[in-house]
TORZAPA-929601 format. One record per residue: x, y, z of N, C-alpha, C in turn. Coordinates in pm, whole numbers, padded with zeros to 5 digits, always signed. Each point is the difference from the previous one (the first is absolute). Example, Ala and Ser with C-alpha at 12.3 -4.5 7.8 and 13.67 -1.06 7.14 Angstrom:
BEGIN
+01319-00569+00780-00089+00119+00000+00090+00120+00000
-00035+00105-00072+00082+00119+00006-00077+00109+00073
# end
This chain:
BEGIN
+00087-00135-00008-00071+00109+00005+00086+00128+00007
-00085+00095-00079+00132+00131+00007+00009+00093+00137
+00069+00022+00004+00053+00066+00165-00096+00169+00038
-00115+00000-00036-00059+00135-00026-00121-00038+00096
-00001+00086+00132-00031+00035+00095-00172+00064-00053
-00138-00093+00015-00092+00105-00036-00038+00097+00050
+00005-00007+00203-00033+00076+00089+00098+00144+00030
+00094+00000-00062+00089+00104-00031-00024+00088-00001
+00001+00131+00007-00060+00148-00063+00048+00011-00116
-00078+00038-00097+00093+00032-00144+00124+00118+00004
+00022+00062+00102+00102+00077+00002+00130-00077+00038
-00016-00090+00059+00123-00076+00097+00043-00078-00098
+00165+00076-00021+00089-00062-00083+00017-00164+00028
+00026-00083-00092+00106-00158-00011+00083+00011+00064
+00041-00102+00110+00126+00003+00053+00071-00054-00061
+00037+00022-00150+00086-00084-00063-00005+00106-00129
+00149-00010-00056+00041+00109-00095-00055-00059-00151
-00055-00131+00006-00040-00022-00100-00156-00019-00046
-00070+00054-00118-00139-00019+00032-00037-00033-00170
-00104-00092-00030-00092-00008-00105-00133+00079-00052
-00022+00081-00007-00063+00109-00082-00117-00088-00059
-00135+00005+00017-00113-00062-00110-00060+00106-00022
+00003+00031-00118-00118+00070-00066-00145-00069-00039
-00079+00004+00077-00107-00074+00008-00116+00041-00107
+00042+00142-00051-00069+00053-00084+00046-00042-00156
+00121-00057-00024+00053-00076-00102-00040-00104+00007
-00017-00094+00101-00039-00104-00056-00185-00043-00042
-00071+00133+00053-00111-00002-00015-00014+00045-00187
+00122+00128-00018-00033+00037-00162+00050-00152-00044
+00112-00058-00027+00038-00113-00044-00108-00108+00014
-00104+00015+00061-00103-00133-00042-00055+00054-00041
-00089+00111-00020-00067+00064-00082+00053-00052-00134
+00123+00042-00027+00067-00005-00136-00039-00159-00089
+00027-00099+00138+00020-00076-00041-00143-00101-00066
-00079+00060+00123-00155-00071+00005-00047+00060-00185
+00054+00126+00019-00060+00079-00159+00040-00125-00110
+00126-00015+00008+00047-00079-00100-00070-00117-00037
-00032-00046+00171-00035-00160-00003-00107-00012-00081
-00103+00095+00037-00143-00047-00012-00034-00050-00120
-00106-00094-00031-00053-00028+00128+00031-00093+00119
+00128-00052-00019+00041-00083+00104+00025+00090+00147
+00016-00081+00112-00029+00060+00114+00147-00005+00017
+00055+00063+00102+00113-00035+00066+00015-00050+00124
+00125-00089+00018-00008-00076+00146+00117+00070+00007
+00004+00065+00147+00145+00072+00012+00095-00112+00057
+00074+00014-00022+00132-00090+00076+00073+00074+00119
-00024-00008+00139+00037+00006+00085+00069-00056+00081
+00083-00134-00060+00062-00043+00071+00159+00028+00020
+00045-00077+00118+00166+00086+00039-00059+00120+00040
-00078+00007+00087-00040+00148+00061+00011+00086-00082
-00098+00005-00107-00016+00103-00140+00117+00038-00094
+00107-00148+00021+00076+00045-00065+00092+00129+00047
+00001-00024+00176+00077+00099+00056-00075+00129+00032
-00089-00019-00014-00087+00136+00001-00087+00030+00120
-00036-00085+00084-00074-00074+00086-00125-00037-00066
-00030-00126+00051-00134-00061-00066-00137+00048+00032
-00019+00029+00125-00116+00029+00055-00042+00161-00004
+00098+00110-00029+00012+00118-00038-00037+00005-00150
+00053-00093-00075-00006+00015-00144-00163-00032-00073
-00018-00159+00086-00123-00054-00012-00151+00106+00063
+00021+00050+00091-00119+00102+00053-00010+00111-00109
+00165+00039-00065-00052+00113-00085-00060-00037-00159
+00039-00120-00028-00058-00055-00118-00151-00071+00037
-00031-00029+00113-00152-00031+00009-00112+00132+00002
+00065+00095+00068-00078+00117-00031+00020+00070-00099
+00071-00043-00138+00006+00052-00107-00069-00104-00103
-00047-00138+00049-00100-00026-00066+00056-00160-00042
+00115-00019-00002+00050-00140+00017-00062-00099+00086
-00018-00118-00057-00121-00074+00083+00074-00169+00007
+00132-00032-00023+00084-00138-00007+00126+00032+00016
+00068-00060+00084+00130+00038+00069+00030-00186-00050
+00179-00005+00039+00049-00131-00024+00123+00054+00047
+00019-00121+00089+00160-00032+00072+00061-00143-00025
+00101+00007+00060+00071-00100-00060-00018-00122+00138
+00012+00040+00149-00020-00100+00099-00111+00021+00108
-00079-00095+00080-00113+00043+00057-00002+00096+00088
+00151+00003+00098+00006+00099+00091+00026+00148-00081
-00003+00033-00103-00029+00148-00089-00154+00004+00008
-00040-00105-00021-00185+00009-00019-00041+00072+00140
+00051-00074+00085-00071+00001+00133+00033+00162+00041
+00094+00034+00014+00051+00118+00028-00093+00107-00082
-00028-00050-00132-00122+00114-00040-00124-00027+00063
-00062-00125+00036-00149-00026+00041+00018+00061+00134
+00090+00007+00075+00039+00032+00126-00021+00187+00015
+00071+00019-00114-00038+00181-00062-00127+00040-00036
-00084-00107-00011-00110+00036-00021-00058+00016-00175
+00075-00076-00068-00001-00005-00139-00122-00154-00029
-00065+00033-00040-00072-00162-00030-00056-00024-00139
+00073+00099-00082-00021-00025-00134+00045-00110-00014
-00052-00095-00143+00095-00149-00031+00142+00011+00017
+00076-00067+00039+00154-00051+00008+00069-00083-00051
+00069-00050-00096+00033-00105-00049+00135+00010+00034
+00059-00179+00040+00114+00006+00047+00066-00054-00148
+00128+00014-00012+00064-00068-00127+00060-00164+00049
+00092+00002+00105+00066-00126+00003-00080-00081+00017
+00058-00127-00029-00056-00098-00008-00009-00067+00169
-00133+00005+00035-00027-00064+00157+00059-00118+00026
+00061-00010+00151-00023-00130+00067-00131-00022+00050
+00007-00142-00002-00158-00066+00075-00063+00068+00076
+00094+00032+00128-00005+00019+00145-00026+00154-00025
+00015+00045-00077-00024+00162-00013-00126+00040-00039
-00085-00119-00069-00113+00028-00097-00111+00053+00147
-00040-00055+00069-00118+00078+00103+00065+00143-00001
+00076+00046+00037+00037+00170+00051-00051+00056-00172
-00033-00046-00103-00032+00036-00122-00179+00024+00028
-00013-00152+00041-00181-00008+00018-00052+00140+00098
+00097+00000+00109-00042+00059+00133+00000+00159-00045
+00126+00053-00105+00000+00112-00012-00050+00066-00145
-00077-00099-00055-00052+00018-00132+00115+00046-00116
+00089-00107-00021+00107+00057-00087-00006-00091-00136
+00018+00057-00118+00036-00110-00141+00104-00052+00041
-00064-00132-00048+00129-00092+00003+00053-00069-00144
+00130+00029+00009+00075-00040-00109-00026-00154-00044
-00061-00058-00085+00005-00167-00002+00087-00038-00106
+00135-00020+00065+00125-00029-00062+00003-00129-00043
-00072-00084+00032+00050-00181-00004-00131-00099+00040
+00008-00118-00058-00127-00062+00030-00021+00009+00175
+00135-00038+00055+00015-00022+00144-00084+00153+00046
+00020+00126-00055-00048+00105+00076-00203-00044-00029
+00005-00018-00082-00107-00018-00069-00089-00069+00082
+00027-00126+00001-00028-00074+00141+00000+00008+00110
+00060+00124+00051+00005+00012+00140-00136+00129-00015
+00016+00056-00118-00104+00110+00011-00152-00081+00016
+00003-00091-00058-00133-00070+00001-00010-00058+00143
+00059-00073+00058+00002-00044+00169-00021+00118+00091
+00057+00134-00041-00031+00100+00059-00160+00038-00002
-00044+00033-00115-00122-00004-00013-00091-00059+00070
+00007-00164-00007-00106-00104+00056-00006+00075+00154
+00083+00038+00066+00024+00044+00132-00085+00145+00056
-00034+00080-00111-00028+00124+00029-00123+00015+00087
+00025+00100+00072-00138+00011+00118-00153+00051-00095
-00060-00027+00022-00129+00015-00057+00015+00171-00030
-00056+00045-00124-00013+00137-00029+00133+00050-00061
+00134-00040+00054+00105+00036-00037+00029+00028-00145
+00027+00142+00000+00108+00028-00160+00003-00128-00071
+00010+00020-00137+00067-00105-00052+00156+00006-00011
+00095-00072-00018+00117-00022-00042+00004+00074-00150
+00094+00149-00017-00028+00029-00104+00219-00079-00069
-00027-00085-00120+00097-00032-00071+00046+00045-00141
+00132+00038+00018+00026+00034-00129+00131-00123-00040
-00068-00085-00124+00090-00086-00060+00120+00069-00047
+00132-00062+00014+00132+00006-00053+00045-00048-00138
-00013+00067-00095+00047-00068-00132+00158+00025-00016
+00086-00139-00008+00148+00016-00071+00016+00011-00137
+00016+00071-00023+00019+00070-00130+00171+00033-00081
+00090-00020+00133+00120-00005-00063+00103+00064+00093
-00046+00077+00103+00062+00031+00129+00073-00123+00074
-00062-00111-00014+00048-00076+00054+00027-00028+00171
-00142+00101+00086+00036+00018+00105-00090-00036+00076
-00113-00019-00014-00133-00060+00100-00127-00009-00122
-00095-00108+00014-00094+00011-00073-00016-00125-00129
-00072-00039-00038-00039-00101-00038-00025+00015-00165
+00067-00095-00121-00054+00021-00156-00124+00026+00026
-00050+00032-00116-00119+00057-00027-00120-00097+00008
+00016-00112-00054-00083-00130+00000-00039-00035+00121
+00118-00012+00116-00030+00026+00119-00089+00088+00094
+00057+00148-00037-00064+00085+00081-00154+00025-00052
-00044-00047-00124-00102+00014-00018-00065-00102+00071
+00017-00127-00010-00063-00093+00047-00004+00010+00197
+00105+00060+00053-00030+00092+00147-00100+00092-00028
+00001+00088-00035-00078+00085-00046-00189-00040+00020
-00020-00074-00093-00103-00104-00018-00074-00089+00133
+00141-00059+00071-00028-00058+00095-00016+00100+00092
+00087+00131+00076-00045+00065+00077-00162+00064+00028
-00040+00022-00148-00133+00061-00077-00096-00072+00074
-00003-00092+00009-00081-00133+00074-00035-00029+00100
+00091+00071+00076+00015-00035+00172-00090+00102+00040
-00075+00004+00088-00052+00047+00098+00105+00061+00103
-00037+00153-00007+00063+00105+00086+00141-00022-00052
+00038+00029-00110+00105+00044-00106-00038+00070-00118
+00066+00151+00004-00029+00056-00152+00137+00014-00085
-00013-00017-00137+00096-00002-00074+00001+00138-00059
+00084+00097+00095+00025+00113-00024+00040+00059-00122
+00098-00114-00035+00129+00045-00090+00097-00115-00085
+00054+00042-00073+00067-00106-00079+00129+00097-00033
+00114-00016+00017+00119+00109+00003+00114-00054-00047
+00107+00062-00056+00133-00024-00035+00072+00141+00075
+00149-00084-00060+00124+00142+00031+00076-00016-00082
+00008+00123-00094+00117-00047-00149+00105+00084+00095
+00083-00121-00076+00164+00017+00003+00067+00094-00050
-00039+00062-00099+00066+00100-00081-00059+00105-00089
-00089+00045+00095-00088+00130-00067+00066+00144+00006
+00115+00006+00080+00047+00080+00013+00130-00012-00146
+00017-00096-00076+00092-00010-00083-00066+00024-00136
+00006+00128-00076-00017+00019-00094+00032-00151-00131
+00128-00027+00020+00024-00112-00108-00057-00146+00031
-00069+00000+00096-00082-00164+00077-00171+00011-00052
-00017+00106-00070-00155-00008-00043-00048-00101-00041
+00061-00084-00039-00081-00110-00090+00000-00127+00174
+00081+00039+00059-00015-00125+00112-00096+00053+00070
-00016+00137+00028-00121+00053+00069-00106-00016-00057
-00042-00001-00156-00129-00023-00042-00021-00158+00000
+00085-00098+00019-00002-00130-00002-00056-00049+00149
+00041+00069+00133-00046+00027+00101-00153+00018+00046
-00055+00083-00092-00120+00054-00012-00077-00109-00066
+00030-00037-00121-00045-00088-00050-00049-00142+00087
+00092-00046+00050-00027-00118+00093-00103+00043+00138
+00000+00088+00012-00068+00072+00119-00139-00001-00036
-00014+00082-00133-00146-00036-00077-00031-00134-00059
+00086-00107-00021-00035-00099-00003-00080-00089+00145
+00098+00038+00110-00043-00059+00115-00170+00108+00070
+00021+00069-00068-00142+00122+00031-00126-00121-00066
+00050-00021-00148-00139-00068-00081-00011-00127+00058
+00101-00091+00031-00035-00105+00066-00051+00018+00145
+00007+00083+00096-00087-00005+00116-00112+00080-00059
-00036+00059-00126-00132+00039+00001-00072+00164+00091
-00104+00017-00023-00067+00122+00095+00055-00006+00164
+00017-00119+00035+00048+00008+00124+00122+00048+00068
+00084+00030-00089+00133+00076-00025+00014+00116+00083
-00100+00093+00040-00049+00116+00093+00106+00106-00109
+00082+00073+00080+00067+00067-00100+00160-00050-00026
+00039+00026-00146+00122-00023-00066+00092+00077+00001
+00094-00050+00081+00133+00202-00002+00136-00085-00023
+00043+00101-00038+00178-00016+00017+00074+00105-00052
-00080+00102-00033+00103+00152+00037+00009+00042+00107
+00178+00057+00001+00017+00046+00077+00061+00134-00061
+00114+00083+00116+00061+00131-00060+00023+00004-00153
+00128-00094-00026+00020-00028-00134-00090+00013-00110
-00075-00098+00058-00074-00046-00135-00135+00082-00014
-00023+00128+00086-00116+00082-00004+00059+00094-00090
+00147+00017+00044+00054+00127-00095+00031-00002-00149
+00092-00194-00046+00020+00020-00085-00033-00174-00057
-00151-00053+00047-00050-00126-00055-00151+00021+00033
-00049+00094-00073-00162+00013+00039-00040-00094-00062
-00005-00091-00040-00049-00119-00046-00055-00085+00097
+00069-00011+00123+00002-00036+00088-00123+00037+00097
-00027+00120-00033-00113+00053+00073-00133-00006-00111
+00021+00018-00116-00126+00037-00134-00056-00134+00036
+00086-00143-00037-00062-00103-00021-00040-00053+00062
-00027+00029+00119-00026-00071+00133-00107+00068+00042
-00138-00060+00075-00109+00062-00018-00063-00116+00104
-00071+00042+00126+00033+00106+00057+00166-00019+00071
+00057+00091+00034+00152+00020+00022-00001+00069+00159
+00176-00008+00026+00012+00085+00108+00167+00045-00101
+00044+00125+00075+00158+00017-00051+00032-00007+00132
+00101-00063+00053+00101-00010+00125+00098+00084-00014
-00012+00161+00047+00120+00080-00009+00062+00022+00155
+00128+00000-00019+00062+00036+00131+00064+00102-00021
+00106-00009-00046+00107+00080-00029-00032+00126-00081
-00084+00009-00033-00085+00104-00091-00070+00101+00093
-00054-00041+00073-00064+00035+00134+00065+00092+00055
+00113-00015+00007+00147+00056+00092+00064+00106-00090
-00013+00010-00078+00057+00132-00164+00093-00100-00030
+00022-00137-00011+00115-00002-00029-00027-00128-00141
+00071-00005-00057+00012-00115-00136+00083-00085-00039
+00053-00128-00052+00097-00064-00035+00062+00049-00137
-00057+00134-00040+00062+00025-00092+00085+00121+00015
+00080+00085-00106+00039+00143-00024-00125+00080+00006
+00028+00101+00089-00094+00086+00003-00064+00048-00157
+00108+00056-00080-00049-00010-00108-00079-00072-00118
+00011-00152+00013-00099-00071-00038-00098-00037+00061
-00068+00018+00164-00103-00056+00003-00026+00100+00130
-00015+00150+00002-00003+00074+00152-00156+00077-00037
-00066-00026-00139-00077+00054-00029-00170-00096-00013
-00073+00052+00058-00121-00078+00005-00138+00066-00037
-00018+00022-00155-00077+00105-00040+00034+00134-00010
+00120+00049+00016+00039+00129+00017+00035+00051+00115
-00017-00098+00079+00034+00062+00167+00120-00100+00046
+00045+00015+00072+00129-00015+00051-00024-00086+00133
+00048-00128+00023-00024-00042+00170+00113+00076+00047
-00043-00018+00130+00092+00120+00107+00078-00118+00091
+00083-00004+00059+00090-00061+00046-00085+00025+00183
+00008-00074+00047-00085+00023+00118+00073-00002+00125
+00169-00061-00004+00100+00036+00114+00081+00077-00025
+00088+00045+00163+00094+00106-00030+00057-00008+00133
+00114-00090-00051+00105-00067+00096+00078+00079+00025
+00007+00062+00144+00116+00091+00032+00075-00045+00135
+00128+00060+00015+00084+00039+00161+00023+00115-00004
+00076-00034+00106+00087+00188+00009+00122-00057+00107
+00089+00110-00046+00134-00014+00012+00026+00005+00179
+00080-00083+00015+00040-00006+00175+00132+00050+00030
+00111+00007-00074+00108+00070-00009+00070+00033-00150
+00074+00099+00055+00039+00081-00120+00204+00040+00066
+00055-00051-00101+00123+00019+00024+00120+00044-00181
+00077+00029+00030+00098+00018-00111+00099-00084+00039
+00065-00077-00111+00117-00106+00010+00067+00047-00098
+00147-00043+00020+00125+00024-00111-00022-00127-00080
+00061+00077-00111+00047-00134-00140+00043-00108+00087
-00031-00092-00072+00079-00144+00054-00066-00070+00130
-00138+00073+00050-00035-00056+00137-00125-00086-00072
+00007-00143+00076-00111-00086-00062-00060+00016+00054
-00152-00075-00045-00157+00017+00040-00028-00165+00042
-00055+00008+00096-00116-00135+00051+00087-00129+00003
-00062-00084+00013+00030-00154+00020+00126-00040-00151
+00076-00093+00020+00078-00036-00125+00086+00103-00030
-00014+00159+00015+00074+00081-00026-00005+00013-00136
-00155-00025-00083+00004-00001-00108-00013+00085-00098
+00017+00146+00064-00001+00144-00063+00098+00061+00067
+00055+00084-00117+00124+00115+00084-00026+00085-00052
+00025+00120+00086-00054+00128-00092+00095+00038-00080
-00022+00049-00110+00120+00069-00089+00074+00129+00008
-00097+00042+00103+00054+00192+00037-00081-00021+00139
+00038+00119+00010-00073+00061+00134-00147+00043-00045
-00080-00093+00067-00161+00022-00037-00100+00003+00160
-00095+00030-00012-00084+00047+00103-00140-00162-00007
+00043-00068+00109-00076-00143+00008-00108+00036+00113
-00140-00054-00043-00122-00009+00053-00013-00123+00029
-00013-00039+00136-00058-00134+00056-00186+00034+00017
-00053-00125-00062-00161+00014-00018-00017-00118+00091
-00119+00013+00099-00086-00068+00074-00027-00122-00076
+00027-00045-00105-00075-00100-00068+00091-00171-00029
-00053-00084+00004+00070-00115-00071-00066-00127-00021
+00101-00086-00026-00100-00134-00077-00094-00043+00067
-00015+00072+00175-00063-00084+00107-00139+00089-00011
-00030+00094-00112-00103+00076-00026-00046-00038-00151
+00058-00061-00016-00043-00042-00161+00100+00030-00123
+00102+00061+00042+00076+00109-00119+00106-00116+00006
+00029-00059-00127+00072-00128-00048+00126+00002+00015
+00093-00068+00050+00141-00019+00024+00053+00034-00144
-00067-00033-00073+00027-00057-00158+00080+00147-00074
-00096+00081+00069-00009+00215-00022+00121+00068+00037
+00077-00076+00039+00124-00008+00041+00101+00072-00132
+00036+00122+00030+00110+00016-00162-00080+00044-00090
-00158-00007-00003-00017-00013-00118-00118+00109-00006
-00112+00022+00104-00125+00090+00038+00001+00143+00017
-00027+00080-00016-00030+00137-00036-00094+00025+00114
-00014+00122+00102-00083+00047+00044-00062+00155-00045
-00082+00062+00124-00058+00122-00047+00045+00058+00129
+00071+00097-00020+00030+00120+00115+00041+00130-00076
-00121+00114+00117-00045+00150-00059+00007+00023-00142
-00045-00090-00079-00059+00000-00150+00141-00060-00082
+00087-00050+00059+00096-00033-00116-00005-00134+00044
+00081-00108-00073+00012-00141+00013+00133-00050+00003
+00035-00067+00133+00150-00048+00033-00005-00109-00022
+00146-00101+00032-00005-00090-00010+00040-00089+00127
-00087-00120+00029+00075-00038+00136+00092-00108-00033
+00133+00029+00091+00115-00070+00018+00016-00105+00133
+00075-00108-00056+00074-00061+00111-00130-00121+00011
-00007-00105+00133-00089-00098+00011-00143+00043+00029
-00097-00011-00041-00150+00050+00063+00037-00118+00124
-00040+00089+00133+00002-00054+00156-00132-00092+00041
-00039-00035+00062-00146-00033+00036-00054+00098+00044
+00069+00091+00076-00079+00135+00041+00023+00135-00044
+00114-00030-00096+00062+00135-00019+00046+00004-00172
+00034+00114-00037+00042-00009-00160+00069+00136+00019
+00131+00000-00146+00046+00118+00043+00024+00094-00195
-00055+00139+00019-00004+00019-00104+00094+00123-00027
+00109-00015-00099+00060+00103-00071-00049+00151-00040
+00024+00094+00065-00066+00119-00030+00080+00091-00082
+00139-00048-00085+00068+00068-00008+00113+00097+00068
+00113+00098-00067+00089+00054+00047-00084+00099+00104
+00086+00030+00094-00097+00103+00148-00027+00151-00111
+00039+00012-00086-00013+00117-00119-00105-00018-00042
-00056-00099-00015-00116-00014-00117-00092-00052+00065
-00015-00066+00119-00081-00082+00088-00081+00068+00026
-00177-00056-00021-00128+00074+00050+00038+00039+00146
-00045+00123+00044-00043+00038+00147-00104-00044+00079
+00038-00111+00054-00104-00129+00082+00057+00037+00107
-00102-00076+00099+00038-00019+00130-00077-00147+00034
+00061-00041+00129-00027-00132+00051-00178+00065+00018
-00097-00129-00077-00120-00024+00056-00070+00052-00173
+00097+00075-00073-00074-00004-00131-00038-00118-00084
-00104+00011-00084-00031-00106-00085+00104-00057-00090
-00024-00107-00011+00039-00100-00112-00074-00075-00053
-00052+00016-00159-00081-00112-00024+00052-00071-00103
-00046-00149+00035+00063-00121-00064-00087-00046-00127
-00123+00052+00005-00112-00041-00117-00093+00102+00032
-00007+00071-00148-00130+00097-00005+00008+00122+00003
-00080+00112-00019+00043+00128-00014+00099+00027+00072
+00098+00078-00076+00114+00058+00033+00107-00079+00007
+00014-00128-00061+00098-00083-00017+00005-00090-00097
+00027-00162+00006-00001-00064-00091-00177-00052-00026
-00010-00071-00104-00143-00097+00016+00024-00098+00042
-00092-00085+00015+00005-00183+00060+00067-00061-00087
-00037+00051-00110+00020-00090-00136+00151+00031-00009
+00076+00115+00033+00149+00036-00022+00077-00158+00121
-00082+00059+00090+00030-00097+00159-00016-00159-00089
-00078-00017-00025-00002-00175-00088+00111+00008-00091
+00050+00065-00038+00074-00028-00142+00120-00006+00102
+00039+00098+00039+00145-00015+00100+00010-00116+00059
-00112-00072+00064+00032-00081+00082-00039-00147-00042
-00029+00007-00148+00000-00108-00108-00102-00099+00035
-00135+00110+00029-00145-00101+00056-00119+00090-00085
-00097-00018+00073-00111+00095-00114-00060+00035+00127
-00095+00110-00056-00081+00108+00091-00045-00066+00104
-00068-00165-00036-00076-00027+00134+00064-00043+00127
+00104-00029-00081+00133-00041+00185-00022+00144+00058
+00065+00094-00086+00050+00140+00048-00123+00032+00110
-00114+00011-00039-00109+00058+00089-00018-00122+00146
-00008-00139-00040-00025-00097+00112+00111+00009+00086
+00110+00023-00055+00108-00019+00124-00003+00127+00062
-00043+00099+00013-00001+00113+00090-00057-00079+00153
+00070-00039+00104-00030-00038+00121-00096+00011+00037
-00057-00072+00115-00124+00074+00084+00080+00039+00124
+00138+00048+00011+00034+00081+00095+00005+00150-00057
-00058+00028-00118-00015+00076-00040-00131+00115+00018
-00003+00068+00052-00162+00050+00049-00055+00068-00158
-00151-00049-00044-00020+00031-00076-00104+00185+00016
+00023+00057-00062-00057+00153+00030-00101-00028-00119
-00141+00069+00013-00099-00034-00056-00060+00172-00093
+00028+00045-00112-00077+00140+00004-00100-00009-00121
-00081+00103-00059-00075+00016-00074+00037+00143-00087
+00072-00071-00102+00014+00159-00092-00077-00006-00114
-00055+00145+00037-00116+00075-00113+00061-00050-00115
+00082+00004-00036+00080+00031-00137-00043-00157-00080
+00060-00096+00136-00060-00091-00057-00124-00057-00073
-00070+00066+00053-00195-00031-00020+00012+00052-00144
+00074+00070-00064-00063+00098-00100+00091-00099-00117
+00104-00078+00043+00022-00103-00130+00053+00050-00071
+00051+00134-00050+00020+00030-00117+00161-00018-00026
+00118+00030+00093+00102-00038-00038+00058-00103+00111
+00150-00056-00074+00016-00068+00096+00077+00029+00129
+00017-00025+00152+00084+00077+00107+00107+00004-00020
+00045+00137+00023+00130+00066-00024+00087-00106+00063
+00146+00022-00092+00097-00103+00070+00055-00119-00003
-00140-00029-00129+00041-00153-00038+00061+00012-00152
+00145-00036+00027+00071+00057-00111-00031-00163-00079
+00059-00021-00144-00066-00096-00071+00179-00097-00027
-00025-00102-00040+00133-00041-00030+00105+00077-00071
-00040+00082-00123+00100+00025-00111+00057+00129+00090
-00044+00062+00112+00041+00100+00068+00084-00048+00137
+00038-00099+00019+00061-00041+00098+00161-00064-00014
+00070-00034+00083+00086-00141-00025+00140+00094+00012
+00012+00070-00173+00082+00051-00072+00117+00129+00061
-00156+00077+00074+00018+00126+00056+00144+00050+00083
+00049+00088+00022+00086+00038+00117-00047+00035+00154
+00088-00083+00037-00056+00013+00177-00026+00148+00030
-00108+00047+00056-00054+00143+00038-00071+00084-00085
-00012-00092-00093-00067+00060-00133-00143+00058+00022
-00042+00123+00036-00125+00063-00027-00113-00108-00037
-00125+00016+00088-00119-00102-00031-00095+00146-00012
-00059-00011-00082-00129+00092-00013-00110-00056+00071
-00113+00067-00028-00110-00002+00093-00095-00153-00060
+00071-00014-00110-00112-00146-00067+00123-00090+00005
+00124+00013+00073+00129-00112+00053+00072-00014-00158
-00027+00068-00089+00127-00055-00077+00093+00140-00011
+00110-00074+00031+00130+00098-00065-00019+00147-00070
+00031+00103+00062-00023+00141-00094+00106+00016-00076
# end
């Protein structure tokens, strides 16, 4: 759980230098764009992994108020957190359930992923022992189409759907699959094959299949066949709800002429400042040596906060409207930033802000590139010890422009340390 105290006064600052600020207006704006693009399909909002690090309860409440009526998580405890917070909308649990966990699905009205014959039989057995008048168990049968993770081949999945539909106390709410490469433009033929296999399973299941769904964020943006060819269907979007995509912004940031808005701004503060002489080595292993006399800032964030150690010597951060390199190895709780020679270093003090990603610094996509990963991981690895601060930005509600400070790939990486960042995050 995020280290946010809901009873603390609004003006009580967190007792840590590192904070993740989440713009709920941006989440609402993104959901509106996604729903417009997906229509008439419904949005199943994916809020697993604490809403990709943004805070599942606050995000789900915001989306519910915005009219989103279906949610998805990965594991039962994530669903129970939403139920305890008063979210009564349908919640689908993606993971293959262990038989001993199934009673919790029935008790809390959670959608079950029927991933095998064994799970189907366990659901039938559980339904047989339901109390009179209890709500039916909602089952979404998983079709294996090429991901080779969980699910059954189309003919078996269709058979299971028909079997469950005949069982008193079970509702077949869906038939679904997961695309393995919808974010890979060169693999559209494989993705089309996956869609075809899902359609084959739906035809075999007949009208009892419920909603047949496959589209995730990559598919909604670049494989709309997976939405238009299925009816009724869901789009299961997670990453795009938080204003991120697995594609370069120039390729996919626009939805109907408007931009997704990154919802998280990850910041820390300077906790120590010093001037070091040429030849001074910095941090564990003495991996970086000052080439000249420089001003060095120690920042109160490290890999224990979710800022990956792999970013050592690769990343840049925003300080006083300019970009500066991270030097030396990133520690569990601290990192060092080279502000350049004292004569040209910015006039900063301890307590001043450092932008790790978001407005005024690099984007989450930049951080993903530097750490050889994807934006999904960048957001979700912001650790639970980092307080989440929630804001409602009026500009977000208008949805006319992207969040300031969201630099794109083309404007980062090769720029000189200390290069100024303009209001929109691009180098001037």
